C-alpha positions in Angstrom: 0.0 0.0 0.0 1.3 3.4 -1.0 2.2 5.9 1.7 2.4 8.8 -0.7 -0.3 11.3 -0.1 -1.7 14.2 -2.2 -2.9 16.9 0.2 -5.5 19.5 -0.6 -2.8 22.2 -0.8 -0.9 20.1 -3.3 -4.0 19.5 -5.3 -4.9 23.3 -5.3 -1.3 24.0 -6.5 -1.5 21.5 -9.3 -5.0 22.6 -10.5 -4.0 26.3 -10.3 -1.0 25.7 -12.5 -3.0 23.7 -15.1 -6.2 25.9 -15.4 -4.7 29.4 -14.9 -6.8 30.4 -11.8 -5.3 31.7 -8.6 -4.7 29.2 -5.7 -7.4 31.1 -3.7 -9.9 30.6 -6.5 -9.2 26.9 -6.9 -9.2 26.5 -3.0 -12.7 28.0 -2.9 -13.9 25.8 -5.8 -12.6 22.7 -4.0 -14.1 23.7 -0.7 -17.5 24.4 -2.4 -17.3 20.9 -4.1 -16.6 19.1 -0.8 -19.5 21.0 0.9 -21.8 19.9 -1.9 -20.7 16.3 -1.8 -21.0 16.2 2.0 -24.6 17.6 1.9 -25.6 15.2 -0.9 -24.3 12.2 1.1 -26.1 13.5 4.2 -29.3 13.7 2.2 -28.7 10.0 1.2 -28.0 10.8 -2.4 -25.8 8.7 -4.7 -22.9 10.8 -6.3 -21.7 9.5 -9.6 -18.6 10.7 -11.5 -18.6 8.7 -14.8 -15.2 7.1 -15.4 -14.1 7.8 -11.8 -16.6 6.2 -9.4 -19.7 6.4 -7.2 -20.1 7.5 -3.7 -23.1 6.4 -1.6 -24.2 5.8 1.9 -24.8 2.2 3.0 -26.1 0.9 6.3 -23.8 -1.0 8.4 -25.4 -3.5 10.7 -25.0 -2.8 14.4 -23.7 -5.4 16.9 -24.7 -6.1 20.4 -21.2 -7.2 21.5 -18.6 -5.0 19.8 -15.3 -4.2 21.4 -13.6 -0.9 21.9 -10.2 -1.6 20.7 -8.6 1.2 22.9 -10.2 0.1 26.2 -11.2 -3.5 25.5 -14.6 -2.8 26.8 -17.7 -4.5 25.2 -20.1 -2.0 23.7 -23.3 -2.1 21.7 -23.1 -0.5 18.3 -26.4 0.6 16.5 -27.0 0.4 12.8 -25.2 3.3 11.2 -24.4 4.8 7.9 -21.0 4.5 6.2 -19.8 6.1 3.0 -19.0 3.6 0.2 -17.0 4.2 -2.8 -17.1 2.0 -5.9 -14.5 2.9 -8.6 -15.7 3.3 -12.1 -14.7 1.0 -15.0 -12.1 3.4 -16.3 -10.5 4.0 -12.9 -10.6 0.3 -12.1 -8.8 -0.6 -15.4 -6.1 2.1 -14.8 -5.5 1.0 -11.2 -5.4 -2.7 -12.2 -2.1 -2.2 -13.9 -0.3 -0.8 -10.8 2.2 -3.2 -9.4 4.0 -2.7 -6.1 
């Protein structure tokens, strides 16, 4: 698994260089996009980017006897939502060729 990360600041810089907008403008666009994505997921909408992938909220079944890994204490966990990502066909095909 790769430990290389791409931070939002690095993404802003790359995008700013390639589209000719200021870093501040690109930062605002990315922030707005993330806010819209969060709101859509909270409203239980499916977000689809053709060729990239799909984000959706799925329900994870709760358990009566889960364990807190930090304390070892047994706790009850209710059903809850989790964000799920399914890569699109194009992304899946590109990622398939990566060898570590």
